C-alpha positions as CSV (number, residue, x, y, z in Angstrom):
1,M,0.3,-0.4,0.2
2,E,0.9,3.6,-0.4
3,Y,0.5,5.1,2.7
4,Q,2.2,5.2,6.2
5,Y,-0.2,3.2,9.1
6,P,-0.6,5.0,12.3
7,I,2.9,4.3,14.4
8,D,3.5,4.9,18.3
9,Y,7.6,5.6,18.3
10,N,7.4,4.6,21.8
11,W,6.7,1.0,21.0
12,S,9.6,-1.0,20.8
13,T,10.4,-1.9,17.4
14,D,8.6,-5.8,17.9
15,E,5.1,-3.2,19.0
16,I,5.4,-1.8,16.4
17,V,6.0,-5.0,13.5
18,D,3.2,-6.5,15.4
19,V,0.7,-3.2,14.9
20,I,1.9,-3.6,11.7
21,K,1.3,-7.6,11.2
22,F,-2.3,-6.2,12.7
23,F,-3.2,-3.5,10.3
24,E,-1.8,-5.6,7.2
25,A,-4.6,-8.7,8.5
26,I,-6.9,-6.1,8.9
27,E,-6.0,-5.3,5.0
28,K,-6.2,-8.8,3.8
29,A,-9.3,-9.5,5.2
30,Y,-10.8,-6.4,2.8
31,E,-8.4,-7.7,-0.3
32,K,-8.7,-11.4,0.3
33,G,-10.0,-12.8,3.3
34,I,-8.2,-14.0,6.3
35,E,-8.9,-16.9,8.6
36,R,-10.5,-16.0,11.9
37,D,-7.8,-17.2,13.8
38,E,-5.2,-15.5,12.3
39,L,-6.6,-12.2,12.6
40,M,-7.9,-12.8,16.4
41,K,-4.2,-13.2,17.1
42,A,-2.9,-10.3,15.8
43,Y,-6.3,-8.4,17.3
44,R,-4.6,-10.2,20.3
45,R,-1.7,-9.2,20.3
46,F,-2.2,-5.5,19.3
47,K,-4.8,-5.4,22.4
48,E,-1.6,-5.9,24.7
49,I,0.4,-3.8,22.9
50,V,-2.9,-1.3,22.5
51,P,-4.8,-1.9,26.1
52,S,-6.7,1.7,25.7
53,K,-9.7,2.3,24.2
54,A,-9.3,5.3,23.7
55,E,-6.6,4.8,22.2
56,E,-7.5,1.9,20.2
57,K,-10.1,4.2,18.5
58,T,-8.1,6.9,18.2
59,I,-5.1,5.0,16.2
60,C,-8.2,2.5,13.9
61,G,-9.5,5.7,12.9
62,E,-6.2,6.7,11.7
63,F,-6.0,3.9,10.0
64,E,-10.0,3.7,8.3
65,E,-8.8,7.3,7.2
66,I,-5.1,6.4,5.1
67,S,-6.5,3.5,3.9
68,G,-10.2,3.0,3.5
69,Y,-10.7,-0.3,5.8
70,S,-12.2,-0.6,9.4
71,S,-10.8,-2.1,11.8
72,Y,-14.1,-1.5,14.2
73,R,-15.8,-3.9,11.5
74,T,-13.7,-6.2,10.5
75,I,-13.6,-7.3,14.6
76,K,-17.0,-6.7,15.2
77,K,-17.2,-9.4,12.5
78,V,-14.4,-11.6,13.9
79,K,-16.1,-11.7,16.7
80,D,-19.1,-13.1,15.5
81,A,-17.7,-16.2,13.1
82,H,-16.9,-18.7,14.4
83,P,-13.6,-20.5,14.9
84,G,-12.2,-22.0,11.8
85,E,-14.3,-19.0,9.6
86,R,-12.9,-17.3,6.6
87,I,-13.8,-13.6,6.9
88,T,-14.5,-11.2,4.4
89,M,-14.7,-7.9,4.3
90,K,-16.6,-5.9,1.3
């Protein structure tokens, strides 16, 4: 993609990599689909790095603004899905 991911420069290199992996998983859900469990694993790690709901909303809002992909709607769909299910967004 031709945009920069929203990151906090106070995060460690590993945390930045894991947040980017989460956003890449959201992109994958929109572009070709992703396994529910893979996306949930990325989301759980993201929540370890960004535990605050307010901060999550801000970062995911920035991501949606630049990419057009809604992390909120994707995670909502993932939480309603069954284990092993493939998640595809429109």
